Structure formats: C-alpha cells, structure tokens
FINUMAR-877071 format. One record per residue (C-alpha): residue number from 1; x negated, y negated, z negated. Coordinates in Angstrom, 2 decimals. Layout:
- NUM:X:Y:Z
...
This chain:
- 1:59.94:43.39:43.60
- 2:56.98:45.36:44.80
- 3:54.26:45.15:47.38
- 4:54.58:43.23:49.71
- 5:57.58:41.21:48.41
- 6:58.35:39.81:44.99
- 7:61.35:37.76:43.95
- 8:60.93:35.43:40.97
- 9:62.91:32.75:39.18
- 10:60.64:30.49:37.14
- 11:62.27:28.34:34.49
- 12:63.85:25.33:36.21
- 13:61.25:22.90:34.81
- 14:58.46:24.95:36.44
- 15:60.07:25.84:39.76
- 16:58.29:23.18:41.83
- 17:54.94:23.82:40.15
- 18:55.20:27.58:40.69
- 19:56.29:27.04:44.29
- 20:53.35:24.72:44.97
- 21:50.78:27.07:43.41
- 22:52.09:30.11:45.26
- 23:52.40:28.20:48.54
- 24:48.71:27.25:48.34
- 25:47.57:30.84:47.72
- 26:45.82:32.43:50.72
- 27:47.50:35.55:52.12
- 28:50.99:34.63:50.89
- 29:54.14:33.18:52.36
- 30:56.58:31.64:49.90
- 31:60.10:30.36:50.35
- 32:62.74:28.85:48.15
- 33:65.86:30.98:48.41
- 34:67.74:28.46:50.54
- 35:64.79:28.08:52.95
- 36:64.39:31.74:53.91
- 37:64.31:32.37:57.67
- 38:67.72:33.50:58.92
- 39:66.26:36.69:60.46
- 40:65.65:38.05:56.94
- 41:69.43:38.35:56.50
- 42:69.42:37.98:52.71
- 43:68.93:34.33:51.85
- 44:72.50:33.90:50.62
- 45:72.73:37.11:48.60
- 46:73.29:36.35:44.88
- 47:70.68:39.00:43.94
- 48:67.88:37.01:45.62
- 49:65.87:35.00:43.08
- 50:64.82:31.35:43.45
- 51:61.44:32.13:45.03
- 52:60.61:34.83:47.56
- 53:56.92:35.74:47.84
- 54:55.67:37.87:50.73
- 55:52.14:39.04:51.47
- 56:50.95:38.26:54.97
- 57:50.36:41.08:57.42
- 58:47.26:42.97:56.32
- 59:47.56:41.76:52.72
- 60:49.05:43.36:49.63
- 61:50.58:41.88:46.52
- 62:50.36:43.20:42.96
- 63:50.81:41.66:39.53
- 64:48.22:42.81:37.00
- 65:50.88:43.03:34.26
- 66:52.33:45.96:36.19
- 67:49.02:47.77:36.58
- 68:47.64:48.78:39.93
- 69:50.84:49.40:41.86
- 70:49.32:48.73:45.26
- 71:50.09:51.24:47.96
- 72:48.25:51.45:51.27
- 73:51.52:52.10:53.12
- 74:54.55:49.96:52.48
- 75:57.54:48.19:53.98
- 76:59.22:44.83:53.54
- 77:57.06:42.57:55.68
- 78:58.60:40.06:58.06
- 79:60.97:41.99:60.35
- 80:59.61:40.08:63.35
- 81:56.22:41.76:62.77
- 82:56.11:44.47:65.46
- 83:54.08:46.72:63.12
- 84:57.22:47.00:60.98
- 85:59.53:48.11:63.79
- 86:60.85:51.63:63.63
- 87:61.62:54.12:66.35
- 88:65.25:54.80:67.20
- 89:66.26:57.89:69.17
- 90:69.86:58.53:70.09
- 91:71.34:61.53:71.86
- 92:74.97:62.27:72.50
- 93:77.95:61.49:74.67
- 94:78.07:57.84:73.61
- 95:74.52:57.07:74.78
- 96:72.99:56.58:78.23
- 97:70.54:59.31:79.18
- 98:66.90:58.34:79.76
- 99:67.55:54.78:78.65
- 100:64.87:52.79:76.80
- 101:66.18:49.89:74.73
- 102:64.06:47.01:73.54
- 103:63.31:46.74:69.84
- 104:66.29:45.69:67.71
- 105:67.06:44.86:64.10
- 106:68.30:47.71:61.92
- 107:71.25:45.59:60.77
- 108:72.77:46.30:64.19
- 109:73.02:50.04:63.51
- 110:76.17:49.58:61.43
- 111:77.92:47.85:64.33
- 112:76.71:50.55:66.72
- 113:77.94:53.42:64.52
- 114:81.35:51.84:63.89
- 115:81.75:51.34:67.65
- 116:80.86:54.96:68.43
- 117:83.27:56.24:65.76
- 118:86.02:53.76:66.74
- 119:86.11:52.35:63.21
- 120:87.14:48.84:62.25
- 121:83.87:47.38:60.89
- 122:83.67:45.25:57.78
- 123:81.89:41.92:58.19
- 124:78.11:42.37:58.40
- 125:74.97:40.69:59.66
- 126:74.85:43.15:62.56
- 127:75.80:42.31:66.13
- 128:77.03:45.01:68.51
- 129:76.10:42.87:71.51
- 130:72.43:43.37:70.59
- 131:72.69:47.15:71.10
- 132:75.74:47.68:73.35
- 133:73.60:48.20:76.46
- 134:72.47:51.64:75.21
- 135:76.06:52.91:75.24
- 136:77.79:54.63:78.12
- 137:80.45:52.58:79.85
- 138:83.77:53.02:78.10
C-alpha cells in the first residue's frame, strides 16, 4: 500500500492484537477484510489482505521502514468523502446538453461506456441506473 491506505496480513496468531492496536490509533480507520464497507467495492477481492488501514481525512500514513514516502496530494480515501470526488464532463450525441448530474461512483463509468457503445458488459460493481439520466432518450 501507500498513503493513505495500507493492506497488511499479520501472522494469524497476531491478527487480533494488530487489529486492536491499529483500531485504537488516532487518525486511522481499520477494517478486517470481511468488514469493509460495501461502497469500497473491493472487500471480496482475493488481493485484499486481512487488514485494511486508512488514514482519516486530513491525515497521512507512512511506515518508517519505507522512508519518508508521504505525499501532500494523494488518493484512496473513503469514496464517500466529497473531497475525493472527481469531475466528469461528457459531450457527444449520447449525452443530454446542459445537463448537470449529481456526483457518482467511478465504477459506474464502465456501465455507461458499454451502454453508449452498445456492448454486452461483463459483470461489474457498476450500475447503469446510477448514471442513465445523463443519456439522451433512446
């Protein structure tokens, strides 16, 4: 991992101890893999380690063994944090003109693009219904 998120898998005998110590550390949020909020969309991925550590908004996270890897600008904070939301502009025949859409999760872009290109989408965490309103009537 890297600032602001690290994934770790302590040895099984130390998992609860590591979890407890990290959970009590100010400025951090810590989850066991199976307890990650659903809106993160990666709690079931086999590449996610046993513990997920995230710095709170306004905090950074660095391990001294890696040196000073802290960066003043970064990404990876809770996607519900409005400071992490991007800007999406769309122009073309598929999109309504002058339409402003509320903020949406980037995972919905795949569904949007496959709809515009009339492709059969593979299963994903995206949901076309979350972004369909920006499209012209078909």
